[in-house]
C-alpha positions as CSV (number, residue, x, y, z in Angstrom):
1,M,0.0,0.0,0.0
2,K,1.1,3.5,-0.6
3,L,0.0,6.8,0.7
4,S,-1.7,9.0,-1.9
5,N,-3.2,12.5,-1.7
6,R,-5.5,15.0,-3.2
7,V,-3.3,18.0,-2.4
8,K,-2.8,19.2,-6.0
9,A,-6.6,19.1,-6.7
10,L,-7.5,20.9,-3.5
11,R,-4.8,23.5,-4.0
12,R,-6.1,24.2,-7.5
13,Q,-9.7,24.5,-6.3
14,T,-8.6,27.2,-3.8
15,D,-6.7,28.9,-6.6
16,W,-3.4,29.0,-4.7
17,T,0.0,28.7,-6.4
18,Q,2.5,26.2,-5.2
19,E,4.4,29.0,-3.6
20,Q,1.4,30.4,-1.8
21,F,0.5,27.0,-0.5
22,A,4.0,26.3,0.6
23,D,4.0,29.6,2.6
24,L,0.7,28.7,4.3
25,I,2.0,25.3,5.5
26,G,5.6,26.4,6.2
27,V,7.5,24.4,3.6
28,T,9.4,25.1,0.4
29,R,7.8,25.0,-3.1
30,Q,10.0,22.0,-3.8
31,T,8.4,20.1,-0.9
32,V,4.9,20.9,-2.3
33,I,6.0,19.7,-5.8
34,S,7.2,16.4,-4.2
35,L,4.1,16.1,-2.2
36,E,1.8,16.6,-5.2
37,K,3.8,14.0,-7.2
38,G,3.5,11.5,-4.4
39,S,7.3,11.2,-3.9
40,Y,7.2,12.8,-0.4
41,T,5.3,11.4,2.6
42,P,4.6,14.2,5.0
43,S,5.0,13.9,8.8
44,L,1.8,13.6,10.8
45,L,2.3,17.2,12.0
46,L,2.6,18.5,8.4
47,A,-0.4,16.4,7.3
48,M,-2.5,17.9,10.1
49,Q,-1.3,21.4,9.1
50,I,-2.4,20.7,5.5
51,A,-5.8,19.5,6.7
52,K,-6.2,22.6,8.8
53,V,-5.3,25.0,5.9
54,F,-7.8,23.2,3.6
55,D,-10.3,23.0,6.5
56,R,-10.9,19.3,5.9
57,P,-10.3,16.0,7.7
58,I,-7.0,14.3,7.0
59,E,-8.9,11.4,5.5
60,D,-10.3,13.7,2.8
61,I,-6.8,14.6,1.7
62,F,-4.6,11.5,2.3
63,Y,-5.6,7.9,1.5
64,L,-4.1,4.5,1.1
65,E,-3.9,3.0,-2.3
66,E,-3.1,-0.6,-3.4
67,E,0.1,-0.9,-5.3
68,S,0.2,-2.8,-8.5
69,P,2.1,-6.1,-8.4
């Protein structure tokens, strides 16, 4: 299983740039890029901050996905 997310879709819905979103959650734009690509798994603290910024439960943003064999 791998952790996937809806960060990119939610960020676009709110009309934030990657830089604006990065500033809101206290990370670099490069971290946002990696997060959106799925190559970075955030800490629980960062995941909670992201959920707070989007005003959604963590489960609406992050989910487990079956990996292909």
